[in-house]
KOLTIVEX-709285 format. One line per 8 residues: number of its first residue (from 1); their letters; for each residue x, y, z of N, C-alpha, C. Coordinates in steps of 0.05 Angstrom, whole numbers, plus 5000, padded with zeros to 4 digits. Example, Ala and Ser with C-alpha at 12.3 -4.5 7.8 and 13.67 -1.06 7.14 Angstrom:
<recs>
1	as	5264:4886:5156:5246:4910:5156:5264:4934:5156  5257:4955:5142:5273:4979:5143:5258:5001:5157
</recs>
This chain:
<recs>
1	ldcvvqaa	5132:5237:5186:5127:5259:5168:5119:5284:5184  5111:5280:5209:5104:5304:5225:5128:5322:5229  5152:5310:5231:5176:5326:5233:5181:5343:5208  5174:5332:5185:5178:5347:5160:5158:5370:5160  5134:5366:5168:5114:5387:5169:5123:5409:5188  5132:5401:5211:5141:5420:5231:5164:5436:5222  5182:5424:5207:5206:5438:5197:5198:5457:5174  5178:5449:5158:5171:5465:5135:5152:5488:5142
9	vkdegake	5137:5485:5164:5116:5505:5171:5125:5520:5196  5123:5547:5195:5130:5563:5218:5108:5563:5239  5083:5568:5230:5060:5569:5248:5044:5544:5245  5047:5525:5264:5033:5500:5262:5003:5502:5267  4994:5524:5278:4966:5528:5283:4951:5540:5259  4966:5547:5238:4954:5559:5214:4936:5538:5199  4917:5549:5185:4898:5531:5171:4913:5515:5150  4932:5527:5135:4947:5513:5115:4964:5491:5126
17	akelsltl	4975:5495:5150:4991:5475:5163:4974:5451:5171  4950:5457:5181:4932:5435:5188:4923:5419:5164  4918:5434:5142:4910:5420:5117:4932:5403:5106  4957:5413:5108:4980:5398:5098:4984:5373:5115  4981:5376:5141:4984:5353:5159:4962:5332:5154  4938:5341:5150:4916:5323:5145:4919:5309:5118  4928:5324:5098:4933:5312:5071:4955:5291:5072  4977:5297:5087:4998:5277:5089:4988:5252:5104
25	yhlqvqnk	4972:5256:5124:4961:5233:5139:4943:5216:5120  4926:5230:5105:4909:5216:5086:4925:5200:5065  4946:5212:5055:4963:5198:5036:4977:5174:5048  4986:5176:5074:4998:5154:5087:4979:5130:5090  4954:5136:5098:4934:5115:5102:4928:5102:5075  4924:5119:5054:4918:5109:5028:4941:5091:5018  4965:5099:5023:4989:5083:5014:4989:5056:5028  4983:5056:5054:4983:5030:5069:4961:5012:5058
33	llnheksg	4938:5023:5052:4916:5007:5042:4923:4996:5014  4935:5012:4997:4942:5002:4971:4964:4981:4972  4983:4984:4990:5004:4964:4993:4992:4938:5003  4973:4940:5022:4960:4916:5032:4944:4902:5010  4930:4917:4994:4915:4906:4971:4934:4893:4951  4956:4906:4945:4975:4896:4926:4987:4869:4936  4993:4868:4961:5005:4842:4971:4984:4820:4970  4959:4827:4976:4938:4806:4974:4934:4797:4945
41	lrealvik	4935:4815:4926:4933:4807:4898:4957:4790:4889  4980:4797:4899:5004:4780:4892:5001:4752:4903  4991:4750:4928:4987:4723:4939:4966:4708:4923  4945:4721:4915:4924:4707:4899:4936:4698:4872  4953:4714:4860:4965:4707:4835:4984:4683:4838  4999:4682:4860:5016:4659:4865:5000:4634:4868  4978:4636:4883:4961:4612:4887:4949:4603:4861  4940:4622:4844:4929:4615:4818:4949:4601:4800
49	kkhkkcgk	4974:4611:4801:4995:4598:4785:5001:4570:4794  5000:4566:4821:5005:4539:4832:4984:4520:4823  4959:4529:4822:4937:4512:4813:4940:4503:4784  4951:4521:4767:4955:4515:4739:4977:4494:4736  4997:4494:4753:5019:4476:4750:5011:4447:4758  4991:4444:4774:4983:4418:4784:4970:4401:4762  4961:4412:4740:4947:4398:4720:4964:4385:4698  4986:4373:4705:5003:4360:4685:4994:4332:4680
57	plylq	4996:4322:4656:4987:4295:4650:5006:4274:4661  4995:4252:4668:5010:4230:4679:5016:4210:4656  5041:4206:4650:5049:4188:4628:5053:4160:4639  5037:4141:4628:5039:4113:4637:5049:4097:4613  5068:4080:4618:5079:4063:4597:5079:4034:4606
</recs>
């Protein structure tokens, strides 16, 4: 995304350019954290569903 910022901003030393770059970096980090959290929650849900399936009654005749 640095290439996008460089292409969109003429003066990279400007305050607005630095704020934009910092905001994009913050959003990237936040996105990675949310994706990591989401994958962990999915794994936990799969494990919980597997535990529910194990409780089937045993039919003896």
